[in-house]
N, C-alpha and C positions, 0 to 999 in steps of 0.2 A: 457464426453468421447469424445466429438469433441475437446476439447483442447489436450488430451494425444494423439488423432492420429494426429492431426497437431505439435505435439512436444513440446506442451507448458506444463509446470510442474505447474500446480495448483490444488486447491482445491475448492470446492462450499459448502458452508453449507446453509441449509434452517433451519428457525427457526422462531419463532411467535405464536401467539394462534392456528391458524389453523394447523399448522404442529406438535405442541404440544397436539392437540386434546381438547383444552381448548374453543372452539368457542361457542357464544351465539347465539342460533337460533333466524334469523331474523336480525342479524347484518352482514355485508358484510365484514369479517375479510379477511386479506390478508396474504401471505406467504412472510417474509423477506426474503431476498438471501444475503451471503456474500460470496464475490468471492475474493481468495487469490492468488497470483502469488509467487510460491516457489522460483523463481529466484531473489525476491527482497528482501533484507535484511534490516528491521527498527531497527536501534541502538538506544540504551538509552545512551550510552556513546561509545567512541572510541575503547574500548576493544572488542566490539562486532562486529568489522568490519569483513568481510569475503573475501578472495582474489576471484576473477574471478565473483562477483555478482554484482548487483545494489545496492549499500548502501546510505541509507538516514539515517542523523541523527535527531533524535527529538530534537527540539530547542523549548525552553520557553522563552518569554520575557513579557514585560511590556502590548503590544498590542495585545496577544493573550488572547481569553476568557480562562476561566478555564479548560474547556475540550477540547481545541485545543492545537495543537502544530503545530509548522512551521517545515518544512522537508527540511535539506540542503543535496544537493546531493553531494556524495562523489566518488572518483575514485575507480575503480574496480581493479586496479594494485597494488595500494598502500594507506595506510591509509591517503589521504588528501583530502581536498574538491576539487570538480570540479571547473573549471570555465565555467560559462554558458553565453554566449551572444546572444543576439536576434536581430531581425529586422522583417521587415514585411512579409518575406518568412518563419519565424519561428525560431526556438533555434538551435543554434550549441554548442555542449558540447567539449571543448578544454581541452586536459590533457597535 
């Protein structure tokens, strides 16, 4: 609700044994939370690109473990990779 009041388009999901009602007495089970930002588009391929959104392309290479992907930032105005340069003050995204 706080995100909505602040104009952030997001969703929050709660899951895990405690939220599913499958806890075992005596165990200190937790609740897992997944937060999604609806303004970020994760692409499997370039055809998934969406104008006006923050777009990331899922990239797999020989350095990533099986269950992981690298995320490549794409521009929000055209379906092209963004240029990111960094220094000690932070990152600067150039279009």
